[in-house]
N, C-alpha and C positions, 0 to 999 in steps of 0.2 A: 360098837354095839350099844344101842339105846335100850332102856328097860321097856319091854313090851307088856302092855296091860294084860292081854289074855294069858301070856306066859306066867305073869305074877299071880293072876287069879288061879291058874292051875297049880302053881307052886304052893299057894295057900290052901289048896284043896277046897276052893269055893265053887259054887254053881256059877255058870256063865250066864248071869242075868243082866238086864239093863241096869238095875240098881247096883249090883256088885261092880260092873264095869265102870259106872260113873264114879263110885266111891274110890275104887282102886286107882283110877286115872287121877283123881284129885289128890290122893295120898302120895302118888308118885311125884306129882307136881310140887306138893308141899315138901317132900323129901329133897328134891333137887334144889328148891329154893333155900332150904336150911343148909345144905352142903355148900352151895355157892356163897351164901352169906358167911358161913364159917371160914371159907377160904378167901373171902374178900374179892370174889370174882363177880363180874356182871353177866357172864355167859359161860356155858359149859364147853365152848369150842376147844379149849386147851385140854379138855378131859375126854375128847372123842376117842372111842375104842379103848378106853381104860377100864379093864375088868374090875379093878378095885373100886372105881367110882360106881360102876353098875351094881356091884354087890352092896356097896354102902347105901345106894338108893333103895335097893330091894329090902335091905335089913331095916332101914329107918321106916320105910313104908309098912313093913310088917309090924314094927313096934307101934306105929301110929294106929294100925288096924286093931290091935289088941288093947291099946292104952292111948286113947286119943289125946290125953293131956300130957303124956310122957311123965307121969307122976314119979317114976323112979329114975327119970333122966335118961340119957342115952346109954346104951350098954357099953361095957368095956371094949367089946369088939368093934363097935362103931367108932368109939373114940380113937382106937388104934388105927382104923382105916383113915379117919380124918387126919391124924398126924402124918400118916404115910403120904396121903394126897398133898398135904401142905408141903412136905419135903420135895415131892415131885414137881408141883406147880410153882412153888416159891423157893427154889433152891438156894437163894441168897439170904434166906431168913427174914425177908420183909413181910 
């Protein structure tokens, strides 16, 4: 399951406008890039259908929406999800 832009807009309780759609789509892409970089991956193919990955994307996109600079850093929940994903994707510790 990939993160669906209209579904995240609804989850954030935003109006479904062109501006919000464009913004949320960009925030989802930024979140996916941040996660892949954190995991040292080039693509999300190994994370397909991973509900933790999807939740992590949604959570980071939400954090970006409310704080574009992530001035407080990533939340503890996101850090926990990233560690979990690292263990799943990189089980040998590399």
